[in-house]
N, C-alpha and C positions, 0 to 999 in steps of 0.2 A: 682585260678579259678576266672574269672571276673564275675561281676554282670550280664552281658549279657549272659554268659555261664550258670549261675545258673538259670536265668529266663526262659531259654529254657526248663528246666525240669518242671517248673511250667506250662508252656504252654502245654507241652506234657501230663501231668497228667490231666489238665483241659479238653483237647480235648477228652481223653479217657472217663472221667467221664460224660461229657455233652453228647457225642454221645451214650454211653451205656444207660443212662437214657432216652434219646430221643427215641432210638429204642425200648426200653422196653415199653415206653408209646405208641408209634405209632403202634407197633405190636398188642397191645391190642385193639386199636381203629380200626385197619385194620380188625381184626378178628370179630369185632362187626358190620362191614359193613359201617362204617362212610364214607369211601372214595369211595363209590359207589353211583351212581345216579346223578341227576342234580347238586347237590351241591358239587361234588367231588373236583372240582378245588378250590372252596372257602375253603374247609376243608384242602386241601393240603397247600394252602397259609397261613392259620392260624397256621398250624403246623410248617411251616418253619419260620414264624415270631416269634413264641415262641422259636424255636431253636436258632435263631439269638440273641434274647434278653437274653436268658439264657446263651448263650455262652459268650456274652459281660460281663454280670454280674459276671459270674464265673471267667472270666479272671481278672476283677478288684478285686474281693474279694480274689482270689488266690494270686495276686501280693501284696495286702495289708498284708495278713497273712504272706507271704514269707518275706516281708520287716521287719515286726515285729519280726518274729522268727530269722531272720539274725541279727537284732540289739541286740536281747537278747543273742544270742550265741556268737557273736563277741564283744559285748560291744561297738560297734561303731554305734551311732544313725544316722550318716550321711554317708552312703556308697557312694563310688565313682561310678558315672554313666558314667565315661569316656569311650568312645568307640574309640579304636585305629584302625590303618589300618588293622591289622590282623582280628579284629572283623568284620570290614566292608567287607573284602575280603571273609571271611567265610559265612557271611550272603548273599553276592552277589551270591556266587556259589549255595547256597541252594535255593535262590529265583529263580535263572535261571532254575534250575531243576524243581522247582514247576510250573513255567510258562509253560514249555514244557509238563509237566504232565497234567496241566489244559487244554491245547489245545487238548490233547488226550481224556480227559474226555468229553469235549464239543463235539468233533467229535462223540464219542460213544452215547451221548444224541441225537444228530441230526440223527444219524443212527436209533436209537430206535424210534424216532418220525416218520421217514420215513417208518418204518416197521409197524406203527400203534399201538405202545404200548400205554398204558394208561398214563394219565398225572401224576398219582401217581408214576408209574414206572420211567418215565423220570426224574421227579424232584428228585427222590431218587437215581437215577444214579448220578446226580449232587451232592447230599448231601454226599453220600458214597464216591464219588470221591474226594470231597473237604476235607472230614475228612482224607482220605488216603493221600492226598497231604500234609495236615498240619502235619500229622504224619511223612511222609517221609522227609519233610523239616526240622523238628526238629531233626530227627535222623541223617540227613546229617550234620547238624551243630554240633551235639554232636560228630559224628565220626571225622569230620575235626578238632574240638578242641582237641580230644584225640590223633589224629595223630600228633598234634603239628604243623599244617599247618603254 
């Protein structure tokens, strides 16, 4: 199993953890009425900024922990980061699918805007869609690796 293949699992777990914590936090804030009124757009923006920063930090921390654990298990402190043609082809197929799905999510968000949905709802269509796309992209790569593409 290549390093790239193993790192996909780390990304998948990070996506699930970050999005679960984010939605638990946002649902509490939504219930308290934070996203209503004249400051709703600013509050949505702050929430999304926190989500982005948390996601990046979790990805960095997750990869550091993964590298440390892999070095401890394998006894090799310098893993090979070599990416071959197969890795590139698998990633390309997954990214291609992700771009098509992102176009669909953007279309759904535009339709929601044209129907008069709130800014909170539209941005969270994008957030849920992006999380779903990240999940599908990682699963696509895992399936293609398992098939032995």
